[in-house]
C-alpha positions, 0 to 999 in steps of 0.5 A: 428249620433245615436240617442243613448244616453249613460247616467252616473252620471259623465263624465270624459274626460281625462284619465291623472293622473288627470281625472283617480283619478277622476274617480276612486274616484266616482266609489269607492262611487258608481256612474257610470262614463264615461271616455272619453279619445282622445289618443289610449289605450297604456302605454307611456313613453313620461312623462314630470311629474316626482315627486310625492309630499308628499300631493298627497302620503298622498291623495294616502295613504287615497285610500291605493294606496301610497305604490305601488306609492312610490314603483315604483320610488325612493325618496331623502330627498334633492333636490337642486333647482339652486346653493345654494337654497336646498328643504329639505322635510325631516323635513316635519310632514308627513309620506312622508318626501321627494321627490318621483321620479316616472314617470308619466305614473307609476302613471297612471298604478296604477290609472287606475287600480284602476278606472277599478276595480272600474267599471269606463267605458273607451272610447277611441280613442274619442274627446268630440267636443261640449257641450251642458248643460241644466237644468238637466245635460250635452250633450257631443257630441264626434267624433273618430279619423276618424272624425265621429260622435259618440254616444252622452253622457249625465250625470248630470255632466261633468268634462274636465280634457283633458289637456293643449289643451282641447276641453271641455274648449273652448266648455263652452267659457273659455279663457285661458289667460297667456303666454309661458315663456319659449320655446324650452325645451329639453325633451330627454331619454338617456344612458350614459356611466358614472352615475352620482353621484345622481340619480337627479341632477338639475343646472342652468347657466347663459344661462340655465338649466337642470335636469338628472333624473334617470328613471330606465331601464338603461334610463336617463330622460333630462328636460333643456332649453338653451338660445342660442337654441330657435327653434319652437317646430316642429323644429328637436333636434340633439344629440349634443344639448343634449350633449352641454346642459349637458356640459353647466351645469355639465361640462359634458355629463356623456358619451351618448351612445344612445338616444332612444327619445327627443323632444322639447316643450314650457312652458306656464303660462295660468289659466282658470278664472272659473273652473265651469261652470253650471254643466261642470268642469275643472281640472288639465291642462284643468284649469292651466298650470305651468312653471316644476319648483318645480314639481308642475303641476301634483300635483296640478291637482290631488288635484283638482281631490281629492277637487271636487271628494267628493263634486260630491259624496255628491250632487249626492249620499248623497244629499248635497246641489248643492252649495256645488260644488261652494266651488270647484272653491273658493278652487282650483282656488286660489290655482292654483293661488298660485302655478302659482306664486310659479313656477314662481318665481322660473323659473324666478330666475333660468333664471336671467341673469348678475353678480349682478342679479345672486349674489343676487339669490345666497344669496337668495338661501343661507338664505332660505336653512339656516334659518330653517324655511323659509326653511321648509316653502318653502319645506312646500308650494312645496310640498302641506303640507302647502296649506290650504283653507280659512275659513269662518270670525270666524270659528275655527283656524283648519277650511280649513287646512289639517288634519295630519294623526293623531294617532287616537284611532281607527287607523291612520286617512288616513286609516279611510278616505279610501272609501271617507269616512269623520272623525268625531274625538271627544273627548275619550269617546264621541260618535256621532250619525253619518251617515255610510259615515261619521266615528266617531273616538276618539282622544287617550289623553285628547284633547277637540276638535271635528273635522270633516275632509273632504275626502280630508284630510282637517278640514271642520268645528272644536269647542272647545266646545260641539256644537251639532248644529254646528256639525249637521249644519256641517254634513249637509252642507259638509256631505250631511246628518243632523243628530242627534247628541249625 
């Protein structure tokens, strides 16, 4: 092995959506980043994730890439979960009141381009096989695709975003408890002679379910499960099995003319106990995996990245206390656990057998869909709009909650956040002396609240009365710089 060590500010392992967003954020903030990926650098259409929810689109908007991502897919304002259950995001309080369907690889293209433009160094066909920590940093031992030792990589912090088969997670001694909830799921790209009535349709019957999604280029993606075909992941998948799945759920296979690609996989529910072990963090599927129900997996991973990136910047660049990084565990582990419960409940509801159980599911779906507060709450949680972080006892009611894209005197909040900035919102006519990575904006009306919004779009601190000492403390804790406040 070479004795040369490559040094960087942050080492990110895994070039999926989570790793790409995280690496791009760090590099845009001026940190040096090496991103290691075990695969070759090639565009793959083998994408299981197809949905980008509203909360992630807001995060993309704060990075100036939302419009490009939206343009690469198509939107719907209603989503049938099963039978009478309907998700209606059109009433969500967001600039993105819809569900965006776009293949994961299209999202990755945008995120990779952004990361490259920001200066991220990519290292492909390299696997991290060991992680060693000391008081000053982390050293990652690597191998190339032939199993030959590579150059050691060293950084103050390492983030494992290398998926469900993460090599970082076992290297730091983290188990991955949970269970397989669905075996022999079908994934296939098909060409159809008969176009479905909508670009995205989903249904569940007694013995299975299926999602049929338009992919562009004349292709549709079939994702589903048939109780009567339970085979190992490596068992051959035949065309008639795909046809049977569609007919069982929709009464037709829409005239399949070609199946360019198909595969079989399984779905797990698992979560690592710790997202942080010393100087190493886990994010995305390396930290948690969910059922496909609700399409929350990729979205949860992207939110992990948005939560962690600015905290690393605050510590490494802006002098924040290293204890700020502990909030990644407390905030994101709780969200991962919540998403596991939500997606698990959806898939178990879809798999109910027996007439009485299915009637109960239908009745529950009708109630949730037709009682507006329940319907809006369901849409809010599944899309991430309604998820908040627990606030300390006695904190202002806004603390930990998502900050909507306010129209402020200086412009939209999401635009002011670009570049990973905090935004301090103060009453009209009141200014504060803030560091350069904090924008001072003003309410357009007579609102008297002073609020500090984190780069990931959540309120860090707020007050309804003048509190210069509290603001100084909040800036020091979250933004890393104590400052005089006017």
